[in-house]
C-alpha positions in Angstrom: 45.9 66.8 72.4 44.4 63.3 72.3 45.6 61.3 69.4 42.2 59.9 68.8 41.0 63.4 67.7 43.0 62.8 64.5 41.4 59.6 63.6 39.1 59.2 60.5 37.7 56.4 58.3 40.0 55.7 55.4 38.9 52.8 53.1 41.7 50.7 51.8 40.5 51.5 48.2 41.7 55.1 48.8 45.4 54.3 49.2 47.2 54.7 45.9 49.5 51.8 45.0 50.8 53.5 41.8 51.2 57.3 41.0 49.2 59.2 38.4 50.8 59.3 35.0 52.0 61.8 33.9 53.0 63.1 37.3 51.0 66.3 37.1 47.8 64.5 36.1 47.0 64.0 39.8 44.0 65.8 41.3 44.4 68.7 43.7 42.0 69.8 46.4 42.3 73.5 47.3 41.5 74.1 51.0 40.9 77.7 51.9 39.4 78.1 55.4 38.8 81.8 55.0 36.7 81.7 51.8 33.0 80.9 51.4 33.9 78.1 49.0 36.2 76.3 51.4 37.0 73.3 49.2 37.6 73.5 45.5 38.3 70.4 43.3 41.1 71.1 40.8 44.2 69.3 39.4 47.9 69.7 40.2 48.5 71.6 36.9 46.2 74.3 38.3 48.9 75.1 40.9 50.5 77.6 38.5 47.2 79.5 38.0 46.7 79.6 41.8 50.0 81.2 42.5 51.1 84.8 41.5 54.2 86.6 40.4 56.5 87.3 43.4 55.7 84.0 45.2 58.5 81.6 45.8 58.1 77.9 45.7 60.4 75.9 48.0 61.2 72.3 47.2 63.1 69.6 49.1 65.9 68.3 46.9 66.7 65.2 49.0 67.3 62.0 47.0 65.9 58.7 48.2 68.4 55.8 48.5 67.3 52.2 48.1 67.3 51.8 51.9 65.5 48.5 52.4 68.0 45.7 52.7 67.6 41.9 53.2 70.2 40.1 55.3 71.1 36.8 56.8 72.2 36.8 60.5 75.3 35.0 61.4 76.0 34.0 65.0 78.1 31.0 66.3 75.7 28.1 66.7 72.6 30.1 65.5 73.1 31.3 62.0 70.5 31.7 59.2 67.8 34.0 60.6 66.4 36.3 57.9 66.5 40.0 58.7 65.0 43.0 56.9 66.8 46.3 57.7 65.3 49.6 56.8 68.1 52.2 57.0 67.0 55.3 58.9 69.8 57.7 59.5 73.5 57.8 58.7 75.8 58.1 61.7 79.1 58.3 59.9 80.9 57.0 56.8 80.4 53.4 57.8 77.6 53.3 60.4 73.8 53.6 60.1 70.8 53.5 62.4 67.9 51.4 61.0 64.7 49.5 61.8 65.2 45.8 61.9 62.5 43.2 61.4 62.4 41.1 63.5 64.7 43.0 65.8 64.2 40.4 68.6 66.4 38.1 66.6 69.4 40.4 66.9 71.8 41.2 69.6 75.1 43.3 69.7 77.9 41.5 68.0 75.7 39.6 65.4 77.0 39.6 61.9 74.7 40.5 59.0 75.4 39.3 55.4 73.6 41.1 52.6 73.8 39.6 49.1 76.7 37.3 48.5 78.8 36.2 51.5 82.0 37.6 50.1 81.7 41.0 51.8 82.9 42.6 48.6 80.4 45.2 47.2 82.0 44.6 43.8 80.6 41.0 44.0 77.2 42.2 45.1 77.9 41.4 48.8 78.0 43.4 51.9 78.5 42.6 55.6 78.0 44.5 58.9 78.0 44.1 62.6 75.2 44.9 65.0 76.5 47.6 67.4 73.4 48.4 69.5 69.8 47.4 70.0 67.5 50.3 70.7 63.8 50.6 71.5 61.0 50.2 68.9 63.0 47.8 66.7 65.7 50.4 66.0 69.3 49.1 65.7 72.7 50.6 64.8 75.0 48.7 62.5 78.6 49.2 61.4 79.4 48.1 57.8 82.7 46.6 56.8 83.1 49.2 54.0 82.6 52.9 54.1 82.1 56.1 52.0 81.5 55.7 48.3 81.9 51.9 48.4 79.2 51.6 51.0 76.9 53.9 49.0 77.4 51.8 45.9 76.7 48.6 47.7 73.5 50.0 49.2 72.5 51.2 45.7 73.1 47.8 44.3 71.6 45.6 46.9 68.8 47.8 48.3 65.1 48.2 47.4 63.2 51.5 47.3 61.7 51.9 50.8 58.0 52.1 49.9 55.7 53.0 52.8 54.3 50.1 54.7 50.8 50.7 53.3 52.1 50.1 49.8 54.8 47.6 50.5 52.3 45.3 52.3 50.1 45.3 49.1 52.9 44.7 46.5 56.7 44.4 46.3 58.8 47.3 45.1 59.9 47.0 41.5 61.9 48.8 38.8 59.2 51.3 38.2 59.5 52.6 41.8 63.1 53.5 41.3 61.8 56.4 39.1 58.3 56.9 40.5 59.4 57.3 44.1 61.9 60.1 43.3 61.3 63.7 42.5 62.6 64.9 39.2 64.8 67.4 41.0 66.3 65.0 43.6 70.0 65.5 43.9 71.3 65.2 47.5 71.4 61.6 48.6 70.3 60.6 52.1 66.5 60.2 52.4 64.9 56.9 53.1 61.4 58.2 52.2 60.4 60.5 49.5 59.1 64.1 50.0 56.0 62.9 48.2 54.3 66.2 47.4 57.2 66.9 45.1 56.5 63.7 43.1 53.7 65.7 41.3 56.0 68.4 39.9 57.2 68.3 36.3 59.7 70.3 34.2 56.8 71.8 32.3 55.3 73.1 35.6 58.7 74.6 36.6 58.9 76.4 33.3 55.4 77.7 33.7 56.1 79.0 37.2 59.2 80.8 36.2 57.5 82.3 33.1 54.9 83.7 35.6 57.6 85.3 37.7 57.6 82.7 40.5 61.0 81.7 41.8 62.0 78.2 42.9 64.3 77.7 45.9 65.8 74.4 47.2 66.3 73.2 50.7 67.3 69.7 51.9 65.7 67.5 54.5 66.7 63.9 54.5 63.3 62.2 55.3 63.7 59.3 57.7 61.8 56.1 58.2 60.3 57.6 61.4 57.8 59.3 59.1 56.1 55.9 58.7 56.0 55.1 62.4 52.6 55.1 64.0 51.8 57.4 67.0 51.5 54.9 69.8 51.0 57.5 72.6 47.5 58.4 73.6 48.4 62.1 73.8 50.5 64.1 71.3 52.5 65.5 74.2 54.1 62.0 74.8 55.1 61.3 71.2 58.8 61.7 70.3 59.7 62.5 66.7 62.8 61.0 65.2 65.5 63.6 64.2 66.2 64.3 60.5 69.1 66.1 59.0 68.4 69.3 57.0 69.9 72.4 55.5 68.6 75.8 54.5 71.4 77.7 52.7 72.1 81.4 53.3 71.2 82.1 49.7 67.8 80.5 50.1 67.2 82.2 53.4 67.9 85.6 51.9 65.7 84.9 48.9 62.8 83.9 51.1 63.1 86.9 53.4 63.2 89.2 50.3 60.0 87.5 49.1 58.2 88.4 52.3 59.5 92.0 52.2 58.1 92.3 48.7 54.7 91.0 49.7 55.2 87.6 48.0 54.2 84.3 49.5 56.4 81.4 50.5 54.9 78.1 49.1 56.2 75.0 50.8 56.1 71.8 48.7 55.6 69.1 51.2 55.4 68.8 55.0 59.2 68.0 55.0 59.9 71.5 53.6 57.5 73.1 56.0 59.1 71.4 59.0 62.5 72.5 57.9 61.4 76.1 57.4 59.7 76.2 60.8 63.0 74.9 62.3 64.9 77.7 60.6 62.5 80.6 61.3 63.6 83.1 63.9 61.5 84.8 66.6 61.5 87.9 64.3 59.8 85.8 61.6 62.8 85.8 59.3 64.2 82.6 57.8 67.8 82.0 59.0 70.4 79.7 57.5 70.3 76.3 59.1 72.3 73.1 59.0 71.7 70.2 61.4 69.1 67.9 62.8 65.5 68.7 63.6 62.9 66.8 65.5 60.2 69.5 65.4 56.7 68.2 66.0 53.9 70.4 64.7 50.4 70.0 66.1 47.4 72.3 66.4 48.3 75.4 68.5 51.7 75.7 66.8 52.0 79.1 65.1 53.1 78.5 61.5 55.5 81.3 60.5 57.9 79.8 57.9 55.5 79.6 54.9 52.2 80.9 53.6 50.9 78.0 51.5 51.5 74.3 51.6 51.2 71.7 48.8 51.0 68.3 50.3 49.5 64.8 49.8 46.6 63.3 51.8 47.9 61.6 54.9 46.9 58.7 57.1 44.7 58.7 60.2 46.4 59.6 63.5 49.7 60.3 61.7 52.0 63.2 62.6 51.5 64.5 59.1 47.7 64.8 59.5 48.4 66.6 62.8 50.7 69.0 60.9 48.1 69.9 58.3 45.5 70.3 61.1 47.8 72.8 62.7 48.1 74.7 59.4 44.3 74.8 58.5 42.5 73.8 61.7 41.4 70.3 62.7 37.8 71.0 61.9 38.7 72.2 58.4 40.9 69.2 57.6 38.3 66.8 58.9 35.8 68.3 56.4 38.4 68.3 53.7 39.4 64.7 54.2 35.7 63.6 54.4 35.2 65.4 51.0 38.3 63.7 49.6 37.2 60.2 50.6 33.7 60.7 49.3 35.1 62.2 46.1 37.5 59.3 45.3 40.8 61.2 45.9 43.8 58.9 46.2 45.7 59.0 49.5 49.3 58.8 50.7 52.7 58.7 49.0 51.5 57.9 45.4 48.2 59.7 45.9 46.7 63.1 45.0 47.5 66.5 46.4 45.9 69.4 48.3 46.9 73.0 48.3 46.4 74.4 51.8 45.8 78.0 52.8 46.4 78.8 56.5 43.5 79.4 58.9 43.3 82.8 60.3 45.2 84.8 57.8 42.4 86.0 55.5 
């Protein structure tokens, strides 16, 4: 499909720079293509009332690391260039892929110094070597420490990797360390938050469980590729970056039982949906999964892994707007987003939410 089909006007005033407080005070637009009242304005707290006993809510428990690092390049005869490195995907205990800015200032063999020049994380310093320069500003680097010491150094020196549309308007600060993390995050590895989950609170979890609605966890380490613009003119020519994920056997079995008992699988976030679609078999059953996925969901893709989707409002021509258009229909989502813009809904990572029902299922 032509990428321009997914374009729409989004005024800068619609992009949220801070989240709602408390988390569940955000607004929620219910989008139901099969009902006469297709769009209903509610709040995130109304999610509990919208669901029913026997449903299962699936959350992504990935934990965001402070993946934005600032370095000084060292090279014989040409030291001193300032480099920003946004970690993207861990390769092994000491190596990462990342997006460098400006990447044109780097070449294999360059040394990067983060923090102090000692190279000792205990002294707030860290060093690495550039291993490979890839396309699109992506590089691979090998750090001089590994494992827990590397994780601690990144945690000490890094900044929360706010999306470009927020980071360009203000710097990350101490509030973002909490705001840009779900309350249930536990498995470190993401460099972007599964933002639909930012709305959920402990009180909401208790209300869901009291209503007979189970909560299951999956893990998908969201990569920086989620921020990358679609530069191709046709969706067929866009390549997704791979992300690591896991659906445990216990979760797969619980979700399959939910379906057998006429319950609904409710995915919290596009990351959860993408992982479930990766794990679903031709029979429609969810299978255990552990590995990388680069699944790209656009209109025409048959959604089989979940029945409802809680998600935020996404940017024009983004892969995420393409995904929700596959779920509800492009025409439906164009109407929904026009309604949201006119109604003052807040967009993107710190913005409001929408609860989507799939088109064509009644």
